[in-house]
C-alpha positions as CSV (number, residue, x, y, z in Angstrom):
1,M,12.8,-9.5,-34.9
2,E,10.3,-7.2,-33.1
3,E,10.7,-6.4,-29.5
4,P,7.9,-7.8,-27.4
5,V,5.2,-5.4,-26.4
6,V,5.4,-4.8,-22.7
7,K,2.0,-4.3,-21.1
8,V,2.0,-2.0,-18.0
9,C,-0.3,-1.7,-15.0
10,N,-0.2,1.4,-12.8
11,L,-1.1,0.3,-9.2
12,K,-1.8,2.7,-6.3
13,L,-1.1,1.3,-2.9
14,V,-1.8,3.1,0.4
15,L,-0.6,2.1,3.9
16,L,-2.9,2.9,6.8
17,G,-2.6,2.4,10.5
18,E,-1.7,4.0,13.8
19,S,1.5,6.0,14.3
20,S,4.7,3.9,15.0
21,V,3.4,0.6,13.7
22,G,6.2,0.6,11.0
23,K,4.5,1.6,7.8
24,S,7.4,3.7,6.6
25,S,9.8,0.9,7.5
26,I,7.9,-1.6,5.5
27,V,8.0,0.7,2.4
28,T,11.8,1.3,2.9
29,R,12.5,-2.4,3.3
30,F,10.6,-3.3,0.2
31,V,12.0,-0.4,-2.0
32,T,15.6,-0.4,-0.8
33,G,16.0,-3.8,0.9
34,K,17.2,-2.0,4.0
35,F,15.8,-1.3,7.5
36,Q,15.7,2.2,8.7
37,K,14.1,3.6,11.8
38,N,11.9,6.5,10.5
39,N,10.6,9.6,12.1
40,A,6.9,10.1,12.1
41,T,5.4,10.8,8.7
42,I,3.9,14.2,8.2
43,G,0.8,14.1,6.0
44,A,1.9,11.4,3.6
45,A,5.1,10.2,1.9
46,F,5.2,9.0,-1.7
47,T,7.5,6.6,-3.4
48,S,7.3,4.4,-6.5
49,K,8.9,1.3,-7.8
50,S,8.7,-0.3,-11.3
51,I,8.6,-4.1,-11.2
52,K,9.1,-6.3,-14.3
53,L,7.0,-9.4,-13.8
54,D,8.1,-11.1,-17.0
55,D,9.1,-10.2,-20.6
56,Y,5.6,-8.9,-21.3
57,K,4.3,-7.3,-18.1
58,E,5.5,-4.5,-15.8
59,V,3.9,-2.9,-12.8
60,N,4.4,0.7,-11.8
61,L,3.7,0.6,-8.1
62,E,2.9,3.9,-6.6
63,I,3.0,3.8,-2.8
64,W,1.4,6.3,-0.4
65,D,2.5,6.0,3.2
66,T,0.0,8.0,5.3
67,A,0.6,9.5,8.7
68,G,-1.0,7.6,11.6
69,Q,-0.9,10.5,14.2
70,E,-4.3,11.7,15.2
71,R,-3.5,15.3,14.2
72,Y,-3.0,14.2,10.6
73,R,-5.9,11.8,10.5
74,S,-8.1,14.3,8.6
75,L,-5.6,14.4,5.8
76,A,-5.7,10.6,5.1
77,P,-8.9,10.5,3.0
78,M,-7.4,12.6,0.3
79,Y,-4.9,9.8,-0.4
80,Y,-7.7,7.2,-0.7
81,R,-8.9,8.3,-4.1
82,E,-8.3,5.7,-6.9
83,T,-6.7,3.3,-4.4
84,D,-6.2,-0.2,-5.7
85,V,-4.6,-1.9,-2.7
86,A,-4.7,-0.8,1.0
87,L,-2.4,-2.3,3.6
88,V,-3.8,-1.7,7.1
89,V,-0.7,-2.2,9.4
90,F,-0.6,-2.9,13.1
91,D,2.2,-3.6,15.6
92,V,2.0,-7.1,17.1
93,T,3.3,-5.6,20.4
94,N,0.7,-2.9,20.5
95,K,-2.9,-4.2,21.1
96,R,-4.4,-0.8,20.6
97,S,-3.0,-0.6,17.1
98,L,-4.8,-3.8,16.3
99,E,-8.0,-2.6,17.9
100,R,-7.8,0.6,15.8
101,A,-7.3,-1.4,12.5
102,Q,-11.0,-1.7,12.0
103,S,-11.6,2.0,12.2
104,W,-9.0,2.5,9.4
105,I,-10.8,0.0,7.3
106,D,-14.2,1.6,8.0
107,E,-12.8,5.0,7.1
108,L,-11.3,3.7,3.9
109,N,-14.6,2.1,2.9
110,F,-16.5,5.3,3.7
111,Y,-14.4,7.3,1.3
112,I,-14.2,4.8,-1.5
113,V,-16.8,5.4,-4.2
114,S,-19.3,2.6,-3.8
115,E,-18.9,1.2,-7.3
116,R,-15.1,0.7,-6.6
117,Q,-15.4,-0.9,-3.2
118,H,-15.2,-4.4,-4.6
119,A,-12.1,-3.5,-6.7
120,V,-10.0,-2.3,-3.7
121,K,-8.0,-5.1,-2.1
122,I,-7.6,-4.5,1.7
123,M,-4.9,-6.5,3.5
124,L,-4.2,-6.6,7.2
125,V,-0.5,-6.6,8.0
126,A,1.0,-7.6,11.4
127,N,4.4,-5.9,11.6
128,K,7.3,-6.4,14.1
129,A,6.9,-10.2,14.0
130,D,10.5,-10.4,15.1
131,L,9.5,-9.2,18.6
132,I,7.2,-12.0,19.4
133,T,7.2,-15.7,18.8
134,G,4.3,-18.2,18.5
135,M,1.8,-15.4,18.5
136,D,-1.9,-16.1,18.4
137,I,-3.6,-13.0,17.2
138,D,-7.4,-12.6,17.5
139,T,-8.0,-9.8,15.1
140,N,-11.8,-9.4,15.4
141,V,-11.6,-8.2,11.8
142,D,-13.0,-10.1,8.9
143,L,-9.6,-10.2,7.2
144,S,-6.8,-12.7,7.3
145,F,-3.5,-11.1,8.2
146,T,0.1,-11.4,7.0
147,K,3.0,-11.4,9.5
148,V,6.0,-9.4,8.5
149,S,9.1,-7.8,10.1
150,A,10.4,-4.7,8.4
151,K,13.5,-5.0,10.7
152,T,14.5,-8.5,9.6
153,G,12.8,-8.5,6.2
154,E,10.7,-11.5,7.1
155,G,7.5,-11.7,4.9
156,I,8.0,-8.4,3.1
157,Q,8.8,-9.7,-0.3
158,E,6.1,-12.4,0.1
159,L,3.6,-9.7,1.0
160,F,4.3,-7.7,-2.2
161,D,4.5,-10.8,-4.3
162,Q,1.0,-11.7,-3.1
163,I,-0.2,-8.2,-4.1
164,L,1.4,-8.5,-7.6
165,S,0.1,-12.0,-8.2
166,Q,-3.5,-10.8,-7.7
167,I,-3.5,-8.0,-10.3
168,P,-6.3,-8.8,-12.8
169,E,-5.0,-9.6,-16.3
170,D,-7.1,-6.9,-17.9
171,S,-5.3,-4.3,-15.8
172,F,-2.2,-4.6,-18.0
173,R,-2.3,-2.3,-21.1
174,S,0.0,-1.7,-23.9
175,P,1.5,1.9,-23.8
176,D,-0.4,3.1,-26.8
177,H,-3.8,1.7,-25.6
178,D,-6.6,4.2,-24.8
179,N,-5.9,4.5,-21.1
180,K,-9.3,5.6,-19.9
181,N,-9.8,2.3,-18.2
182,V,-6.2,1.9,-16.9
183,I,-5.8,1.8,-13.2
184,S,-4.2,5.2,-12.6
185,I,-3.2,7.6,-9.9
186,N,-3.9,11.3,-9.8
187,K,-5.3,11.4,-13.3
188,D,-5.9,15.1,-13.0
189,N,-2.3,15.9,-12.1
190,A,-0.5,13.1,-14.0
191,T,1.8,15.5,-15.8
192,S,2.4,17.9,-12.9
193,N,5.8,18.0,-11.2
194,V,4.7,20.3,-8.5
195,S,5.2,19.2,-4.9
196,Y,2.9,20.3,-2.2
197,C,3.6,20.7,1.5
198,T,1.0,19.9,4.2
199,C,2.3,22.6,6.5
């Protein structure tokens, strides 16, 4: 009996937002299941995770965690290229991080090639939900938001399940398929193992 052909989708996800809102902690919680207080990200951090949805579909999730500090802000746009999903993260205890969320969304939209704007899923993520109860957040942003806590794990799996459930069926391709239409990351450097430093 032949093995089932597994179709694969390569999905690029970037996390945006002010410094100290917990972007790296969200990634760590999702990838390892653990909470870890992180130092500020310099430039961007990259991680990946392969997720088997069923016997026939697999997602290679490539996650770019960008620095939120102002001095690294000019570096962020280079990570927007070919983005499929953007998580704009704010800290529920820091009103300024919420106010700045719209500027991150505007910047992302500015750098996304116009014909791809409709294809990029932007989600607003309210982190540190464990620090506040019964919160009523007026976002002033035309996006619904998802409450999570990287510390307790609340909402993290549900957030990524929501992302995975919204992948278009035609984004999954068999490995031998002509991949010119496959969602991909860093097409020009796909085979390179060279690491670059932002210093």
